BATOR-10956 format. One record per residue (C-alpha): residue in three letters; residue number from 1; z, y, x. Coordinates in steps of 0.001 Angstrom, whole numbers, plus 500000, padded with zeros to 6 digits. Layout:
> ALA;NUM;Z;Y;X
...
This chain:
> MET;1;475036;502711;501372
> SER;2;477175;502145;504435
> GLN;3;476738;499055;506543
> ALA;4;478755;496071;505365
> PRO;5;481868;495330;507408
> THR;6;481907;492120;509459
> LEU;7;484489;489795;511012
> ARG;8;483319;490615;514547
> VAL;9;486556;492449;515554
> GLU;10;488747;489863;513817
> ARG;11;486989;486925;515465
> ALA;12;487248;488510;518898
> MET;13;491056;488896;518345
> LEU;14;491296;485271;517260
> ARG;15;489332;484081;520295
> GLY;16;491798;486026;522381
> GLY;17;494521;483507;521635
> LEU;18;495656;484133;518051
> THR;19;495914;481323;515539
> HIS;20;496279;483450;512373
> LEU;21;495480;487163;512047
> ALA;22;496761;489369;509279
> ALA;23;494534;492278;508322
> CYS;24;496452;495137;506705
> ASP;25;495704;498294;504762
> GLU;26;497604;500756;502574
> VAL;27;496956;502673;499379
> GLY;28;498959;505371;497548
> ARG;29;500292;507142;500641
> GLY;30;498979;510520;499389
> ALA;31;499729;510057;495703
> LEU;32;502211;512262;493888
> CYS;33;503826;509378;492035
> GLY;34;504004;505609;491823
> PRO;35;504511;503187;494733
> VAL;36;502941;503051;498125
> THR;37;501266;499684;498469
> ILE;38;500253;497451;501380
> GLY;39;497724;494629;501180
> MET;40;497550;491773;503727
> VAL;41;494903;489115;504137
> VAL;42;495361;486279;506735
> ILE;43;492370;484589;508394
> SER;44;491934;481992;511135
> GLU;45;489104;481159;513540
> THR;46;487651;478746;510924
> THR;47;487543;481362;508194
> ARG;48;484027;481774;506946
> THR;49;482196;485059;506342
> ALA;50;483912;487327;503827
> PRO;51;482700;487230;500163
> GLN;52;479587;489196;499523
> GLY;53;480319;492700;498350
> VAL;54;483533;493252;500256
> ARG;55;483764;496852;501300
> ASP;56;486461;499457;501831
> SER;57;488016;499695;498316
> LYS;58;487151;503421;498062
> LEU;59;483462;502592;498187
> LEU;60;483562;500194;495239
> THR;61;483746;500709;491498
> PRO;62;486917;499479;489778
> GLU;63;484932;496708;488092
> ALA;64;483551;495492;491458
> ARG;65;487067;495527;493020
> VAL;66;488517;493460;490185
> ARG;67;485681;490899;490357
> LEU;68;486272;490469;494116
> VAL;69;490025;489806;493899
> PRO;70;489922;486055;492995
> ARG;71;487113;485462;495525
> ILE;72;489167;487122;498290
> ARG;73;492243;485150;497445
> ARG;74;490301;481836;497593
> TRP;75;488581;482923;500841
> ALA;76;491628;483963;502800
> VAL;77;494105;481510;504342
> CYS;78;496725;483426;502332
> SER;79;497252;486966;501124
> ALA;80;499981;489177;499762
> VAL;81;500675;492728;498375
> GLY;82;503909;494651;498931
> HIS;83;505200;497860;497324
> ALA;84;507788;500549;498020
> THR;85;508925;502483;494916
> PRO;86;509032;506235;494510
> VAL;87;512821;506255;494741
> GLU;88;512577;504393;498041
> ILE;89;509997;506916;499283
> ASP;90;512382;509740;498320
> GLU;91;515349;507982;500029
> ILE;92;513767;506893;503309
> GLY;93;510546;508902;503687
> ILE;94;506937;507812;503459
> ILE;95;506569;506237;506926
> ALA;96;509654;504053;506503
> ALA;97;508506;503221;502932
> LEU;98;505153;502050;504383
> ARG;99;507079;499800;506768
> LEU;100;509189;498468;503893
> ALA;101;506137;497754;501728
> GLY;102;504353;496099;504693
> ARG;103;507301;493908;505451
> ARG;104;507537;492873;501846
> ALA;105;503942;491767;502042
> LEU;106;504537;489997;505336
> ALA;107;507507;488168;503869
> GLN;108;505406;486751;501048
> LEU;109;502702;485188;503263
> ALA;110;502590;481430;503171
> VAL;111;501390;481326;506761
> ARG;112;502989;483420;509488
> PRO;113;500379;485364;511422
> ASP;114;500703;485835;515160
> GLY;115;498886;489198;515125
> VAL;116;498190;492060;512771
> LEU;117;495150;494337;512565
> LEU;118;496155;497543;510857
> ASP;119;493911;500309;509549
> GLY;120;494589;503742;511044
> ASN;121;496066;505055;514288
> HIS;122;499799;504672;513526
> ASP;123;501768;501400;513581
> TYR;124;504119;501877;510673
> LEU;125;504861;498124;510444
> SER;126;506701;497591;513739
> ASP;127;510159;498973;514576
> PRO;128;509908;502405;516099
> ALA;129;510194;502538;519806
> GLN;130;512974;505118;519529
> ASP;131;516014;505169;517261
> ASP;132;514893;505354;513672
> LEU;133;517136;507328;511339
> PHE;134;516163;505102;508432
> GLY;135;515899;501765;510174
> ASP;136;519209;500396;508756
> ARG;137;518427;501772;505364
> VAL;138;515058;499952;505287
> ALA;139;516877;496741;506004
> SER;140;519531;497498;503454
> VAL;141;517007;498044;500654
> LEU;142;515628;494598;501195
> PRO;143;517376;492590;503933
> SER;144;514792;489872;504007
> ALA;145;512102;492433;504643
> GLY;146;514132;494072;507330
> GLU;147;514592;490737;509050
> VAL;148;510896;489653;508992
> ALA;149;509608;489184;512498
> VAL;150;506592;491463;512918
> PRO;151;503931;490093;515217
> PRO;152;502043;492320;517634
> VAL;153;500114;494996;515844
> THR;154;496714;496424;516770
> THR;155;495703;499646;515086
> MET;156;492081;500683;514520
> ILE;157;490777;503906;513005
> LYS;158;488349;503201;510155
> ALA;159;489083;499466;510339
> ASP;160;488571;499380;506553
> LEU;161;484950;500332;507122
> ARG;162;484274;498048;510098
> CYS;163;486392;494984;509516
> ALA;164;485839;492737;506517
> ALA;165;489313;491331;506420
> VAL;166;490839;494781;506387
> ALA;167;488447;495865;503634
> ALA;168;489512;492748;501705
> ALA;169;493190;493720;502110
> SER;170;492396;497219;500867
> ILE;171;490823;495760;497687
> LEU;172;493902;493680;496953
> ALA;173;496210;496671;497485
> LYS;174;494015;499025;495487
> THR;175;493581;496745;492478
> GLU;176;497252;495880;492233
> ARG;177;498452;499467;492523
> ASP;178;495841;500738;490094
> ALA;179;497028;498161;487533
> LEU;180;500611;499317;487953
> MET;181;499584;502950;487372
> VAL;182;497657;502018;484258
> GLU;183;500682;500217;482951
> LEU;184;502901;503278;483658
> HIS;185;500365;505557;481957
> ASP;186;501294;504044;478565
> GLY;187;504819;505552;478827
> HIS;188;503684;508913;480230
> PRO;189;500119;509601;478958
> ASP;190;500106;513356;479547
> TYR;191;499824;512945;483315
> GLY;192;496584;510969;483074
> TRP;193;497587;508132;485460
> ALA;194;495076;505719;483863
> ASP;195;492349;507929;485366
> ASN;196;493952;509622;488400
> LYS;197;496194;506763;489476
> GLY;198;498889;509236;490395
> TYR;199;496831;511463;492696
> ALA;200;496545;515246;492354
> SER;201;493869;515665;489733
> PRO;202;493649;518946;487740
> ALA;203;495015;517253;484648
> HIS;204;497921;515739;486588
> ILE;205;498842;519094;488155
> GLU;206;498689;520874;484804
> ALA;207;500951;518278;483235
> LEU;208;503416;518659;486110
> GLY;209;503516;522405;485556
> ARG;210;504030;521942;481864
> LEU;211;506447;518925;481821
> GLY;212;507889;518740;485278
> PRO;213;508079;515477;487228
> SER;214;508654;512147;485525
> ILE;215;511008;509443;486797
> HIS;216;507979;507918;488569
> HIS;217;507166;510983;490671
> ARG;218;508106;511407;494283
> ARG;219;510661;514062;493567
> SER;220;511510;514898;497192
> TRP;221;507892;516096;497679
> SER;222;506684;519595;497082
> LEU;223;504817;518649;493953
> PRO;224;501966;521002;492948
> GLY;225;502563;522873;489736
> VAL;226;506374;522445;489903
> VAL;227;508416;525561;490512
> PRO;228;511036;524807;493232
> GLY;229;514623;524948;491967
> VAL;230;513727;524866;488256
> PRO;231;515571;521934;486596
> THR;232;513449;519403;484755
> GLY;233;516087;518109;482422
> ILE;234;516214;514671;484088
> PRO;235;519563;513973;485777
> PRO;236;519252;512419;489244
> GLU;237;521127;509276;488152
> ALA;238;518587;508729;485400
> VAL;239;515762;509072;487927
> LEU;240;517313;506499;490210
> ALA;241;517986;504064;487409
> GLY;242;514475;504401;485990
> LEU;243;512798;503855;489366
> GLU;244;514983;500865;490203
> SER;245;514120;499217;486927
> ASP;246;510463;499300;487885
> SER;247;510890;497721;491294
């Protein structure tokens, strides 16, 4: 079993002058359908050690993740989860959708952090340094999210393995997105979302080849099993309406 993550990195950042630090992680980026989801957990210098059992969400069983959620929410100063829908992913691209989901999470926080620790090596939360083709469209999808002031962001590769607050954020994001995919499964059971959560399992790919994409798939992607150019019988306006109804 991997070594348990600690708050060593987070405490060092707080001692460096921050009052509240938001730890951030995403799930669903590589899925074929469903939302992309961002979890955020805010801690301060007085926050105690993370609840026992907190690990990167990928290392935990579904049951363990669900048990940890209420403990994480009590432990953190505040927390939030934000989503970007498949239609938004298709409209603005996955990176801008990550930014939109992250700003939705940031807008929900009861306490404004003055720094963010983000898992990975790319800061998708801040405005791009150069002109962003989809910047205005991100703001137009949800003006309040576009207007959220993003504090300075620090990226760290494998922060979900090293940093307990980031691991906690990943658990919140994973459990909420998984629950959404299970709910969507009831209306589209052939794709097996209750088990694969929208990722490219053999059963999911087989169903895509047989049925084509549903209204919850990321239809701008090169979906495995789908023959390019072959119509699926779902008009674009129906796809847009169905996805917007789930947001």
